[in-house]
N, C-alpha and C positions, 0 to 999 in steps of 0.2 A: 505842747507839741502842736504845730499848726496842721491844717488839713493836707497840704501838699506833702509834708513830711510823712504823714501816715499813709497817703496814697503811694508814695515812693517806697516805703517799707514793703508794701504789697507787691510792687513792681520787682523789687530785689528778690523777694521770695519766689516769684514766678521764674525769674532768670536762673536762680540757684538750682531749681529742679530740672533745668534743661541744659546745664553746662557742667563739664567736669569740675570737680571741686577746686582744683588748682587754677583753672581759668577764671572761675567765679571769684575766687579770692584775689587774684591778681588784677582783674580789670573791672569788676562790678562793685565789689565791697566798698571801694574808696570813692565811688561816685556820690556826690551830694546834691540834693535838690536846691535850686536857687530861686526859680520863679516859674509860675504857671500863669500865662496870660493869653487870652484868645484861644488859639489851638496849638500853642507852642509851649513846650516844657524846656526850661533851661537848666542844665546840669553842669556841675563843675568836676573836673578831674584834677589830680594832684600835679600833673606835669604835662608839657607839650607832647612828650613821647606817648603817655597813656591816652591823651586826647586823640592823637593820631590813630592809635590802634583801635580805640573804641569807635571812632568815626568810620574807619575803614571796614570793621568787621562786625560790630555788635549793634549798630543802629537798627537793622531790621528786627532783631530779637527784642530790643527795647520798645520799638513801635508796636510789635505784636503784644507785648506785655501791657502797655498802656491801653491798647484796644480791648483786650480781654478784661482788664480791671475796671476801666471807665466806660466801656461800651461805645467808644467812638475813636476815630483816628486822631493822632497827635503828632505834630512835627517836633523834632528834637534838636536842640542846639546845645553843643558841648563847649564849655569855656574852660580855661585853666583857673584854678583857685587863685583868687586875688584880683581877677579881672572885674571891672565894674559891672554891677547888676543892671538890668534894664531899668530905665527911669520912667516915672509916670508920664513924662512929656512925650515919650515915644511908644509907651505901652499902656493902653487904656486899662483902668481898673476893672476887673471882672469879679462876679460873685464868687465867694469861696466854694471850693469843691468839697463836698462831704467825704469823710473817710471811706475809701474803698467803695463808694457809691452803693450803699445799701447792703453791705455784707450782713449776714445774719447766721445764727448758729444752725448747724446742720443737725437738727433734732427730729424725733418722730413727729412732734407737734407741727413742725414746719414742712413736713413731707406731704405733698398732695397725693391722696390715694385715689386711684381709678381702677377701671376693670383690667387694665393691662399691667398693673404693678402690685395689685392687692395681695397676691400670693407671696411674692418676695417680701413685701412689707410685713405681712403677718409672720413669716418665718423669721425675719430679723427681730421683730418684737419678742418672739418666743425665745430666741437665743439670748437676747438682752435680759429677759426676765429670769432665765434659768440657764446660765452658762454651763456648758458640758452636759446638761441634762435634757436638752431638747434635740437639737440636730448638730452633729459633729462629724465631719466638718460641714459648715454651710457654704455652699458655692453659689454665688449670684452672678448671672451673666446677662449681657445685653449690650446694645450699641452705645457709642459714645454719647455722653450728655443726657442719659436717661435716668440717672439717680442712683447708680451703684455706689459711688463714693458717699453720697448723702446717707445711704443706709448704713454703710460701714461706720461712718462718723457718729451716726445716731446710736448704734450699738455701743460704741466706745464711750460716748457721753452717758448713756443710760446705766451701763455697768459701773462706770466711775462714780455715779451718784449713789448707787445702791450698795456697791462693794468698794469703798474707797481704799481698802487695803490691797486690792488686786493690782498686780503688775500688768498694765495694758500696753501692748506694743503694736503700733500702727506703722506700716511701711508700704511703699509700692514696689512692684517687681523690679523696676529699673534701679531704684535706690538700693534694694537688697543685693542686686547683681554688682553694682558699683562697690558696695561695702565689702562683699566677699573678695572681690578682685583686689581691693586695697589691703584687706587683711592678709591675704596670701603674700602679696608683695612685701608688706611691712613685717611679716612674721607675727601678726597680732590676732591669729585665729582664735586663741583662747578667750580673748575679750569679746570677739564676735559671738562665739558660742554662748558665753555668759549672758549677753544681751538678749538673744533670741530664745535660748532654751530655758531661761528662767521666767519666761512669760506665763502669766495665768490665762491671758487671752491674747492670741496673735491674730491680727487683722492685716491681710495683704491685698492691696488693690493692684489691678493690672497684672495679675499673676502670669498672664500670657507672655510677659517679657522674659521669663526665665527659660522659655522653650528654646532648644538648640544650644544652650550655654551649659556645657558639661559640668564645669566646676560648680556653677550655681545650682544646677539640679541635684548634684551629689550632696551639696550642703543642705539644700532645702529638704531633701529626702530624709536625712538624719534629724534635722530640726523637727520636721513633721512627726516622725516616729517617736522622738523623745517626748514631745508635748502630748501626742495622742495617748501614748501608753501611760502617761502620768495623769490622764483625765483632764487635760487643759483644753479650752475651747479654741478652735481654729475657724476663722471666717475668711473666705477667699472671694475675690471679684475678678471678672474677666470680660473682655468684649465678645467672647465666644465660649461655647461649652467645652469641657475637657477633650471630648473626642475630636474637636475641630482644631485644637492646637497641635498641628501635625508633628512638630519637632519635639513634643513633650514625651519624655520616657514613659513607657507603659506602666512601670511601677508607681510613678507619680499619678498618672491618669487614673489608675484604678483606685488609688487612695482619695483623690479628689471626688470621685463618684460614689464613694461608699457611704456618704452622709446624705444630705438633702441638696438637690440641685434646683434652683429657682430662677426663672428668667424674667426679664423686664422688657416689655415691648414698647414701641412708641405710643405716647398717650393719645386717647381718643379726643374728639373735639371738645367735649364738656370738660375733660381734665385739663386740656390746654388752656381753655378760658379761665378755669379756676387758678391755674398756675400764674397766668398773666395778672389776674386780679390780686392774688396774694403778694406778688412782687411789687405791684403798684402800691398796695396798702403799706408795705414795709418802707417804701420810699415816700409815703405821704403824697402820692401822685394821683390826682383825679383822673380816672381812666373811663372815658365814655364807652358805652356798650358797643357802638359800631366800630370803634378803634380796636377794642379787645377782640371782637369777632373777626375783624379783618386780619389781625396778626395771627390768630389761631387758624384761620383758613389757609394762610400762606406758609407758615412755619410748622411742619407737621411731625418732624422726625427727631427733634433735638430740644430738650428742655433748656439747655444753655442758650440756644438761639432765641427762645421765647424770652428768657430773662434778659438777654442782651438787647433785644428790641425795646423792652421796657426801660432798661438803663439808658439807652440812647435817647428815648423820648424825655426821660428825666433830665438828661444832660442838656437837651435843647431848652428845657424849661429853666434850668439853673443858670446856664451860661448866656442864653439869648432871650429869655422871657417868653418863649413860644410854647403855648399850651398844646397838649396832645389832641390833634385833629387828624382826620383821615389823610389829608395831603402830606402831613409830616410823617405819619406812620408809613405811607407808601415809600417815602425817601429812606426811612430807617430800615425797612424791609429790604429795599433794593441794595443798600450798602451791605447788609448782613449776608444776603444771598450771593453777592459778588465777592465776598471776602475769600481770599486764598492765602495760604501760608507763604511768606516770602521765600523765593528759591534759595537764598543763602542759608536761611534757617533750616530749610528742608535738607540741604546737603549736609549741614552739621549734624542733624539728627541721624541721617543715614550712616555717616561715617562713625559716629559714636555708637550706634546700635550694632553695626557690623563689628566694630572693635571689641565690644563687650561679648558678642557671640563667639569670637575667635580668641578671646582672652589676650588681646594685644592692645596697644595704644593707638589713638587716632593718628598720632605723629608717625607711627610705623606704617600705617596704611598709606599715608601721603609721601612717605620717604622712599629710599632707594634700596632698602634691604630686599633680598630675593629668596629668603628661606621659604620652604614649601608652605608653611602655615600663613606667613605674611603675604606671599604672592597670591594664595587662594583667597584670603580676605580682601586683598586689593581688587581682584577680579570681581568678587561678589559685590563690593561697594560700587564699582564702576557700573556693573550691570544694573543694580538697583537704582542708582542715580539716573541712568538712561531710561529705565522703565517708568520711574515716577515723574521725572521732570521733563523728559523729552529733549534735553539739552543737546546741542551739537557736539560732535566729536572733539572739535577744537576747544570748546568751552569746558567740556569735561576734562580734557587734558590739562587745562590751566588749573582746574580745581585739584588735580592730583599731581602737583609738583612740576607742572610744565611739560608733561609728556606729549609726544606728537600724535598726529592723527592715526598713523599706522599702529602705534602701540595700543591705543584705545580700541581700535577695530579688532586687533588680535585678542585683547582681554575680553571683549564682548563675545567673540566667537568661542573662546575657550570656556567662558562661563556658561554660555548657551549649551555647549556640548556636555558639560558636566551636569547641568540641570536635567538634560534629556536622558542621560545614562545612569545617573545616581539618584535614587529615590530620596535618600536622606538629604542630599544637597538640595533637591527640589523643594522638599518640605521646609528646610531651613530658610531658603530664600522666600518662599511663600509667607512664612511667619514674619520674617523681617519686614516685608512689604506691608503686611497687615498691621504690624505694630507702628510703622511710620504713618500710615494713613488713618490710624485710630484717632 
């Protein structure tokens, strides 16, 4: 397997986690990597029809995936399978891109410990060393990109090494929600119960995503009780503590808080420099002191951004032969600080999140049905789109089935009134917005 194939496998994994299963299977699975030259990735689709849909709807998500995996922006060209590949005469040969640009195992050994995360790190190690005997449940919280997922994966790997007979189940809150919705629709809840209630260790990332979703919370409540009463280990991670997940049921909140709660704060300067150096070492990249300190001084709140800056410097070296110097680092930092999620991707995330919250489909939100639940979900989605993107009424209307200006204004006013008068509605919308911005 060549390096572009391996990179594209990681791209597909990224897209799979952000699309409904049917959408991913229909439009992304069949894409094949053809060529990567300069800053352009060429992909092939099976037909002109699929090429048109992918080009119109999914290029922003694919670009986002390439940027996250490789650390720099990539242009995307989609061709139909069988079209001629770019030739060396028109596409200069570039150095091979290494698989996933320095991916490494999320182990305790690779976790950089500093003053702002040492308590959570120690608690995670204690759970890994003695499942169900140390802290149960363990609830780790902190902002995006600070290492929560790393610690959950490290627990999973460590227990897997020491107790290979254990049934370890790792899932994120969004996927858990999608699975229970599908299980209810398909009548396969027995299989769902078997998957999660037979776990020896259950690790759930981004547990905040179950807030406000009644069926999901009901299911997780019973799953939690079954495992806890059987003496099984539960580890949860969230971007905020249980008391700040406003639309979380009290019976779940109290259970999440009855074990140990550990927070992770943004790393201090010394820890940031250590993270930069570790990432550079893994990439075999010579990182000058002034460059490492410059990055650490400008990216303070997110470990993923620190690693992204190092990956970008490595990409400059690999693709253009440019060594890490201060001027190059300034450009890399500028690009990362200016990165924002493409609006089409944000809208898809909003519609999908609202659909899961109301237990309906994205198509129903964008459609014409006017049942009370669907109409309420549609108003909520329109309100959140306006709140997060600031799009015009006309543009929002186009995103929701071509609705006119007055319809969008009415929906926004109705949603604003509901939020003002209904505490539960207000908390649900607040959690949806936090989940989208996480």
